[in-house]
C-alpha positions in Angstrom: -6.3 -30.4 -22.9 -6.2 -26.8 -21.8 -3.2 -24.5 -22.2 -1.7 -22.4 -19.3 -2.1 -18.7 -20.0 1.3 -17.0 -20.6 1.0 -14.5 -17.8 0.0 -17.1 -15.4 2.8 -19.5 -16.4 5.3 -16.5 -16.0 3.9 -15.9 -12.5 3.9 -19.4 -11.5 7.6 -19.7 -12.7 8.5 -16.5 -10.7 6.8 -17.9 -7.5 8.8 -21.1 -7.6 12.2 -19.3 -7.7 14.0 -17.2 -5.0 15.3 -17.8 -1.5 12.0 -18.7 0.0 11.9 -21.9 -2.1 15.4 -23.2 -1.6 17.7 -24.4 1.0 18.8 -21.8 3.5 15.5 -19.9 3.6 15.0 -18.0 6.8 12.7 -19.6 9.3 8.9 -18.9 8.4 9.7 -17.6 4.9 8.3 -20.6 3.1 5.1 -20.4 5.1 4.8 -16.6 4.8 5.4 -16.9 1.0 2.6 -19.4 0.7 0.2 -17.4 2.8 0.9 -14.4 0.7 0.4 -16.1 -2.7 -2.9 -17.4 -1.4 -4.0 -13.8 -0.5 -3.0 -12.6 -3.9 -4.9 -15.5 -5.7 -7.9 -14.5 -3.5 -7.5 -10.8 -4.6 -7.6 -12.0 -8.3 -10.6 -14.3 -7.7 -12.6 -11.6 -6.0 -12.0 -9.1 -8.8 -9.9 -6.8 -6.5 -6.9 -7.2 -8.9 -6.8 -8.3 -12.5 -4.9 -11.4 -13.2 -1.4 -10.6 -14.5 -0.8 -7.5 -12.5 2.7 -7.3 -11.1 3.1 -8.0 -7.4 6.1 -6.3 -5.7 7.7 -8.6 -3.1 9.9 -6.9 -0.6 11.9 -9.2 1.6 14.5 -8.8 4.3 17.3 -11.3 5.1 15.5 -12.2 8.2 12.6 -13.8 6.2 10.1 -10.9 6.8 8.0 -10.2 3.7 5.6 -7.6 2.4 4.0 -7.3 -1.0 2.1 -4.7 -2.8 0.4 -4.1 -6.1 -2.0 -1.8 -7.9 -5.7 -3.0 -7.9 -8.1 -3.1 -10.7 -9.6 0.3 -9.7 -6.2 1.9 -9.2 -6.3 1.3 -5.5 -3.2 0.4 -3.6 -3.2 -3.2 -2.4 -0.8 -4.5 0.3 -0.5 -8.3 1.1 -3.6 -9.0 -1.1 -5.9 -6.4 0.5 -7.0 -2.8 -0.3 -4.9 -0.5 1.9 -7.4 1.2 4.1 -6.4 3.0 7.4 -7.5 -0.3 9.4 -5.3 -2.5 7.2 -2.4 0.0 7.5 -2.7 -0.1 11.3 -2.8 -4.0 11.4 0.3 -4.2 9.1 2.2 -1.8 11.3 1.3 -4.1 14.3 2.1 -7.3 12.7 4.9 -6.2 10.5 6.6 -3.4 12.5 9.9 -3.7 10.4 7.9 -2.4 7.5 6.1 0.3 9.4 7.9 3.1 7.5 7.1 1.4 4.1 3.4 1.1 5.1 3.5 4.9 5.9 4.9 5.6 2.3 2.3 3.4 0.8 -0.5 5.2 2.7 0.8 8.7 1.9 1.2 7.7 -1.7 -2.2 6.3 -2.0 -3.8 9.3 -0.4 -3.5 11.4 -3.4 -4.8 8.8 -5.9 -8.2 9.0 -7.6 -9.8 5.6 -8.4 -10.4 4.9 -12.0 -14.2 4.6 -11.4 -14.2 8.0 -9.8 -12.4 9.8 -12.9 -14.3 11.7 -15.3 -13.9 11.5 -19.0 -10.5 12.5 -20.4 -10.3 16.1 -21.6 -7.6 15.4 -24.2 -8.8 15.1 -27.8 -6.0 12.8 -28.8 -6.3 10.1 -26.1 -8.3 6.8 -26.2 -9.6 7.0 -22.7 -13.0 5.2 -22.0 -15.7 8.0 -22.1 
């Protein structure tokens, strides 16, 4: 019989707690939570994000949700997809209450360099992959 990995067990425990899983959850919150969980599982399965990476869940009392994380190559992921200009526009259209936050995500990720595009580290004391 197999064992559940500790990180996955912790993730699953966190997923079964919170207002979207109990009485009094706002309308649509349970369905949206399930949809977002599936999106993040797909991101892991396709290699976009390593298993065990922390996903930030941002929720409003109205039941509106948006999630973000850092992907495997250092890219910004929102709701389980890489934040491209097209995806940001779609998020602003479908989740207008979070439009300002999407702007912040997009502005922040503009200055990032993907890990695969970084050269070797110039510091003699670090253990960066060369």
